[in-house]
C-alpha positions as CSV (number, residue, x, y, z in Angstrom):
1,M,-0.4,-22.3,-24.3
2,K,2.3,-20.1,-23.6
3,A,2.2,-16.7,-21.6
4,Q,2.9,-13.9,-23.9
5,N,6.1,-11.8,-23.6
6,S,6.0,-8.3,-22.3
7,S,8.7,-5.5,-21.7
8,P,9.5,-6.0,-18.0
9,F,10.0,-2.1,-17.7
10,P,7.3,0.3,-18.9
11,E,9.4,3.5,-19.8
12,P,8.0,6.7,-18.3
13,R,7.2,9.2,-21.0
14,F,5.2,12.2,-19.7
15,S,2.7,13.4,-22.3
16,K,1.0,16.6,-21.8
17,P,-2.2,15.7,-23.6
18,V,-2.7,12.6,-21.5
19,F,-1.9,14.8,-18.2
20,H,-4.6,17.1,-19.3
21,L,-6.9,14.2,-20.0
22,S,-6.4,12.9,-16.7
23,R,-7.2,16.1,-14.8
24,M,-10.5,16.1,-16.6
25,I,-11.4,12.6,-15.6
26,I,-9.9,12.1,-12.4
27,R,-12.7,13.5,-10.2
28,P,-15.6,11.6,-12.2
29,Y,-13.4,8.5,-12.0
30,L,-13.0,8.8,-8.3
31,H,-17.0,9.3,-7.9
32,L,-18.4,6.7,-10.6
33,A,-15.7,4.1,-10.1
34,M,-14.3,4.2,-6.8
35,G,-17.2,5.8,-4.7
36,V,-15.4,9.0,-3.5
37,S,-17.7,11.7,-3.2
38,G,-15.4,14.5,-2.0
39,I,-11.9,15.0,-0.7
40,T,-10.8,17.4,2.2
41,T,-7.3,18.5,2.4
42,I,-6.1,19.7,5.9
43,H,-3.1,22.0,6.1
44,R,-2.8,22.7,2.6
45,E,-0.6,25.4,3.4
46,H,2.3,22.5,4.2
47,L,2.0,21.6,0.5
48,K,2.6,25.1,-0.7
49,E,5.6,25.5,1.5
50,A,7.2,22.2,0.1
51,L,6.4,23.1,-3.2
52,N,8.4,26.4,-2.9
53,S,11.5,24.2,-1.8
54,S,14.8,24.9,-3.8
55,Y,15.2,21.0,-3.6
56,P,13.7,18.1,-4.8
57,V,10.4,17.2,-3.3
58,I,9.0,13.9,-2.2
59,L,5.3,13.3,-1.0
60,A,5.5,10.5,1.4
61,F,2.0,9.1,1.7
62,R,0.6,6.6,4.0
63,H,-1.1,4.2,1.7
64,T,-4.0,2.5,3.4
65,A,-6.3,2.0,0.5
66,K,-6.7,1.3,-3.1
67,E,-8.4,4.6,-3.7
68,D,-5.1,6.6,-2.4
69,A,-3.2,7.3,-5.5
70,P,-6.2,9.0,-7.5
71,V,-7.3,10.8,-4.5
72,L,-3.8,12.4,-4.0
73,L,-3.4,13.1,-7.7
74,A,-7.0,14.6,-7.6
75,A,-6.2,16.7,-4.5
76,V,-2.8,18.4,-5.8
77,K,-3.8,20.9,-8.3
78,E,-0.6,23.1,-7.9
79,T,1.5,20.5,-10.0
80,H,1.6,17.4,-11.6
81,V,3.0,14.3,-9.4
82,R,5.0,11.3,-10.6
83,F,4.1,8.3,-8.6
84,L,6.2,5.3,-8.1
85,Y,4.4,2.3,-8.3
86,G,5.1,-1.7,-8.4
87,R,6.1,-3.0,-11.9
88,D,3.7,-5.8,-11.6
89,V,0.5,-3.4,-11.2
90,L,0.4,-2.8,-15.1
91,Y,-0.3,-6.7,-15.5
92,W,-3.6,-7.0,-13.7
93,A,-4.7,-3.1,-13.2
94,G,-6.5,-3.2,-17.0
95,K,-5.8,-1.6,-20.3
96,A,-6.6,2.1,-19.2
97,T,-3.8,2.2,-16.5
98,Q,-1.4,0.4,-18.9
99,F,-2.0,3.4,-21.1
100,L,-2.0,5.9,-18.5
101,F,0.7,5.4,-15.9
102,P,3.9,5.4,-18.3
103,R,2.4,8.7,-20.0
104,L,2.0,10.5,-16.8
105,G,5.5,9.7,-16.1
106,F,5.0,7.3,-13.4
107,I,8.1,5.4,-12.8
108,A,7.8,1.4,-12.2
109,V,10.0,-0.1,-9.5
110,Q,10.5,-3.7,-8.6
111,N,11.3,-3.8,-4.8
112,R,13.9,-5.9,-3.5
113,S,15.5,-6.5,-6.9
114,A,18.0,-4.9,-9.2
115,N,15.6,-2.9,-11.3
116,K,18.4,-1.0,-13.1
117,E,16.0,0.8,-15.3
118,G,13.8,2.3,-12.6
119,M,16.4,3.2,-10.5
120,Q,18.1,5.3,-13.2
121,Y,15.0,7.1,-13.8
122,L,14.7,7.8,-10.2
123,R,18.1,9.2,-9.9
124,N,17.7,11.5,-12.8
125,E,14.3,12.6,-11.5
126,L,15.9,13.5,-8.1
127,S,19.0,15.1,-9.4
128,R,16.9,17.3,-12.2
129,P,13.4,17.1,-10.9
130,K,10.5,18.3,-13.1
131,F,7.9,17.2,-10.6
132,P,7.5,16.1,-7.2
133,L,7.9,12.2,-6.7
134,A,5.2,10.5,-4.6
135,L,5.8,7.1,-2.8
136,A,4.3,4.9,-0.1
137,P,7.3,4.7,2.7
138,E,5.7,1.6,4.1
139,G,6.2,-0.1,1.1
140,Q,2.7,-1.5,0.2
141,V,-0.9,-1.1,1.2
142,T,-1.2,-1.3,5.1
143,Y,-5.1,-1.1,5.4
144,H,-4.7,0.9,8.6
145,M,-5.5,4.6,8.6
146,H,-4.3,5.4,12.1
147,Q,-1.1,3.2,12.7
148,V,2.3,3.6,10.9
149,S,3.9,0.1,9.9
150,K,7.7,-0.2,9.6
151,L,9.0,2.1,7.1
152,Q,11.1,0.5,4.5
153,S,14.6,1.7,3.3
154,G,13.6,3.2,-0.2
155,I,12.5,6.6,1.0
156,A,16.0,7.2,3.1
157,S,18.0,5.8,-0.4
158,M,16.0,8.3,-2.4
159,A,16.4,11.3,-0.1
160,M,20.0,10.5,0.4
161,W,20.3,10.3,-3.8
162,A,18.9,13.8,-3.7
163,V,21.0,15.4,-1.2
164,E,23.9,14.1,-2.9
165,S,22.9,15.5,-6.4
166,T,21.5,18.8,-5.2
167,G,22.5,19.4,-1.8
168,G,19.1,18.6,-0.1
169,V,15.6,17.4,-0.5
170,T,12.0,18.1,1.3
171,I,9.9,15.5,2.2
172,L,6.2,16.1,2.8
173,P,4.4,13.7,5.2
174,L,1.0,12.8,4.3
175,S,-1.9,10.5,5.9
176,I,-4.9,9.6,3.8
177,G,-8.2,8.4,5.3
178,Y,-11.7,7.7,4.6
179,K,-15.0,8.4,6.5
180,Y,-17.6,6.3,5.1
181,A,-21.3,7.5,4.9
182,N,-22.4,5.4,7.9
183,T,-19.7,4.3,10.4
184,G,-22.3,3.5,13.1
185,Q,-22.3,0.3,14.8
186,D,-25.5,-1.1,13.0
187,W,-23.6,-0.3,9.6
188,I,-20.6,-2.3,10.9
189,A,-22.9,-4.9,12.1
190,S,-24.0,-5.4,8.7
191,L,-20.5,-5.8,7.3
192,L,-20.0,-8.6,9.7
193,K,-23.3,-10.2,8.4
194,R,-22.0,-9.8,5.0
195,W,-18.6,-11.5,6.2
196,E,-20.6,-14.3,7.7
197,Q,-22.3,-14.9,4.3
198,A,-19.1,-14.7,2.3
199,S,-16.8,-16.8,4.8
200,G,-19.6,-19.5,5.8
201,L,-18.5,-18.7,9.4
202,T,-20.3,-17.3,12.3
203,V,-20.2,-14.4,14.6
204,E,-20.2,-14.5,18.4
205,G,-20.0,-12.1,21.1
206,E,-22.1,-9.6,22.8
207,T,-20.1,-6.3,22.0
208,L,-19.1,-5.3,18.6
209,A,-15.7,-5.8,19.5
210,E,-16.1,-9.0,20.9
211,Q,-17.9,-10.0,17.5
212,L,-14.8,-8.6,15.6
213,I,-12.3,-10.4,17.7
214,H,-14.1,-13.7,17.3
215,A,-14.2,-13.3,13.5
216,M,-10.5,-12.8,13.4
217,E,-9.9,-15.7,15.5
218,S,-12.2,-17.7,13.3
219,M,-10.4,-16.7,9.9
220,L,-7.1,-17.9,11.5
221,R,-8.5,-21.5,12.3
222,K,-9.9,-21.4,8.8
223,I,-6.6,-20.5,7.1
224,A,-4.9,-23.0,9.4
225,T,-7.5,-25.8,8.6
226,T,-7.5,-25.2,4.8
227,Y,-3.7,-25.3,4.2
228,S,-2.9,-27.7,7.0
229,L,-0.6,-25.3,8.8
230,Q,0.7,-25.5,12.5
231,Y,-1.7,-23.8,14.8
232,N,-1.5,-23.6,18.8
233,P,-4.6,-21.8,20.3
234,Q,-2.6,-21.2,23.4
235,D,-0.4,-19.0,21.9
236,S,-1.1,-15.1,21.7
237,F,-3.0,-13.9,18.4
238,I,0.0,-12.1,16.9
239,K,2.1,-15.0,17.3
240,R,-0.4,-17.5,15.9
241,R,-1.0,-14.9,12.8
242,D,2.8,-14.7,12.1
243,T,3.2,-18.4,12.2
244,L,0.4,-18.7,9.7
245,C,2.1,-16.1,7.7
246,E,5.3,-17.7,7.8
247,G,3.8,-21.1,6.9
248,L,2.0,-19.8,3.8
249,L,5.0,-17.9,2.7
250,S,7.2,-21.2,3.0
251,L,4.5,-23.0,0.8
252,A,4.4,-20.3,-1.6
253,E,8.3,-20.2,-1.7
254,A,8.5,-24.0,-2.5
255,E,6.0,-23.9,-5.0
256,A,7.7,-20.7,-6.8
257,G,11.0,-22.8,-6.6
258,L,12.8,-19.8,-4.8
259,Q,16.1,-20.5,-3.0
260,D,16.3,-17.3,-1.3
261,T,13.9,-17.4,1.5
262,Q,15.6,-14.9,3.8
263,G,14.2,-11.4,5.0
264,S,11.2,-9.9,6.6
265,I,7.6,-10.8,5.4
266,I,7.5,-8.0,3.1
267,D,10.8,-8.9,1.4
268,R,9.4,-12.5,1.1
269,L,6.1,-11.3,-0.4
270,Y,7.7,-8.9,-3.1
271,R,10.2,-12.1,-4.1
272,V,7.1,-14.3,-4.8
273,R,5.0,-11.6,-6.2
274,F,7.4,-10.5,-8.8
275,T,8.3,-14.5,-9.4
276,G,4.8,-14.9,-10.2
277,S,3.9,-12.1,-12.3
278,D,7.0,-12.9,-14.4
279,T,6.0,-16.5,-14.7
280,L,2.4,-15.3,-15.7
281,F,3.1,-12.2,-17.8
282,T,6.9,-12.0,-19.3
283,R,8.0,-15.7,-19.7
284,N,7.0,-18.3,-22.2
285,S,5.6,-20.3,-19.5
286,S,3.5,-23.6,-19.8
287,I,0.0,-24.0,-18.6
288,E,1.2,-26.2,-15.8
289,E,3.7,-23.3,-14.7
290,Q,1.0,-20.8,-14.9
291,E,-1.5,-22.7,-12.8
292,T,1.3,-23.1,-10.0
293,A,1.9,-19.3,-10.3
294,K,-1.7,-18.6,-9.7
295,Q,-1.8,-21.1,-6.6
296,Y,1.4,-19.6,-5.0
297,L,0.3,-16.1,-5.6
298,L,-3.1,-16.7,-3.8
299,K,-1.3,-17.8,-0.9
300,N,0.8,-14.6,-1.3
301,Q,-2.2,-12.3,-1.6
302,I,-3.7,-14.0,1.7
303,V,-0.5,-13.2,3.5
304,D,-0.6,-9.7,2.0
305,L,-3.8,-8.8,4.2
306,L,-3.3,-11.3,6.9
307,E,-0.3,-9.7,8.3
308,Y,-2.1,-6.6,9.1
309,L,-5.1,-8.2,11.0
310,N,-4.8,-7.2,14.9
311,P,-7.3,-7.2,17.6
312,A,-5.3,-4.4,19.3
313,Y,-6.0,-2.0,16.4
314,L,-9.6,-1.9,17.7
315,Q,-8.3,0.3,20.7
316,G,-8.0,4.1,19.9
317,R,-9.7,7.4,19.6
318,H,-12.0,6.7,16.7
319,E,-13.3,3.1,17.7
320,D,-16.2,2.8,15.3
321,G,-13.9,3.8,12.3
322,R,-11.1,1.4,13.4
323,A,-13.9,-1.4,13.9
324,A,-14.9,-0.6,10.3
325,E,-11.7,-0.9,8.9
326,S,-11.2,-4.2,10.7
327,A,-14.6,-5.4,9.5
328,L,-13.8,-4.2,5.8
329,N,-10.3,-6.2,6.2
330,L,-12.1,-9.4,7.3
331,L,-14.3,-9.3,4.2
332,D,-11.2,-8.6,2.0
333,L,-9.6,-11.4,3.6
334,V,-12.3,-13.8,2.2
335,N,-12.0,-12.2,-1.0
336,R,-8.2,-13.3,-1.0
337,I,-9.0,-16.7,-0.1
338,Q,-11.4,-17.1,-2.7
339,G,-8.6,-15.9,-5.3
340,G,-9.3,-12.3,-5.5
341,T,-7.1,-9.2,-5.1
342,I,-7.1,-5.6,-3.9
343,N,-8.6,-5.0,-7.1
344,T,-11.7,-7.1,-6.1
345,R,-11.8,-5.6,-2.5
346,Y,-15.1,-4.4,-1.4
347,S,-15.0,-0.7,-0.7
348,P,-18.4,1.1,0.2
349,R,-19.6,3.9,-2.0
350,G,-20.4,7.3,-0.6
351,K,-17.1,7.8,1.3
352,S,-15.2,10.9,1.7
353,A,-11.4,11.2,1.5
354,Y,-9.3,13.3,3.8
355,I,-5.7,14.1,3.4
356,Q,-3.6,15.4,6.3
357,M,-0.8,17.1,5.3
358,G,2.3,17.6,7.9
359,K,5.1,19.8,8.2
360,P,7.6,19.5,5.4
361,L,10.8,17.8,6.5
362,D,13.9,19.4,5.0
363,Y,17.2,17.5,4.9
364,Q,20.3,19.1,3.7
365,K,23.9,18.0,3.1
366,E,25.8,20.1,5.5
367,F,23.6,18.5,8.2
368,L,23.7,15.0,7.0
369,S,27.3,14.9,5.8
370,P,28.8,14.5,9.4
371,L,26.8,11.5,9.8
372,G,27.8,7.9,8.5
373,R,25.5,6.5,5.8
374,K,23.7,4.1,8.2
375,S,23.2,7.2,10.6
376,Q,21.8,9.4,7.8
377,Q,19.5,6.5,6.6
378,K,18.2,5.9,10.2
379,H,17.9,9.5,11.0
380,I,15.5,10.0,7.9
381,L,13.7,6.7,8.6
382,L,13.1,7.8,12.2
383,S,11.9,11.4,11.3
384,V,9.8,10.6,8.5
385,S,8.2,7.9,10.8
386,N,7.4,10.1,13.2
387,A,6.0,12.8,11.2
388,L,3.7,10.1,9.6
389,Q,2.6,9.1,12.6
390,T,1.5,12.6,13.9
391,C,-0.4,13.0,10.6
392,S,-2.2,9.7,11.2
393,E,-2.9,10.7,14.9
394,E,-4.2,14.2,13.7
395,L,-6.5,12.5,11.1
396,E,-7.9,10.1,13.5
397,H,-9.1,13.1,15.7
398,M,-10.4,14.8,12.5
399,L,-12.4,11.7,11.6
400,M,-14.2,11.4,15.0
């Protein structure tokens, strides 16, 4: 049996009827399908200020949950927003997504590859913008509402394209977070009970923090044993976690037949992800090749979440909120080990979404031109990262 061929690049073609349809269904969809009961926007005046810019506008949002894109789409009523999304999303997200995304003008990108079609659409949109662009500068879902991960270079590249074409660009930093109907310690303990049942492991410890850390340690040992990976209990948690991520990625790369194994964890994740997606969906692959792809994509899924597991994250202003996130991530890690994806991640219903908007960042040609290209990129990445961290800290205070 062969995989069916499909177009590797879904051409964005904005449709007004589909746009109006999306406006009608987005709130019911969030409530019924994703369990989001309401959306609160903080400092909305910053959005209005950004939209009044004479330059192209980029909404740079912290991508911490699968609900983020529809939440942001529903919250921004002043204009349509064109999202950037991974090309592989349309393979597994369902027929409704396959229909809606291209017709809403969303632009498919393939990180770490020569995606000429996507890059051309992006350049055109930044030189003659019809709507603001929305993207996640951290590169993928990070699962942490209150801690910014390293930004990828894409946000800086796009900002520099816009400056070259129009003389400037405005970037609006956004942090998105969720407040669950009950974030008390009894509820978090019930999540750990659910984790025990799903994983077959047990929780130990007197305090909730001790129980969560013990569960994280148990997950590392389980993964190491399952895949016969190097594991030194004397190493720090982060070193053991990163060693497991390295080992899983090396196995996945070997199974995928990849020669290029260089780069950061996220570089390698993307490389494996798109190789597997192409094998399953765009090539005339044999059953054996497809089964192999499923196996190395499963390892990729584990790394995708494992790299964000961190006991130190439990310490912060909103300790119960951080504990709830960590418990949900432990549940999701079991989901990935059992072959699930972010689409099958457990997410409690009745949660409220919050969007913290930061002050718009304006970059103009006359300011950036004296700097070398690398210095321009460094300046943009640093200022956007700092702005996103400020948004995340303000959001954490709001959710307490």
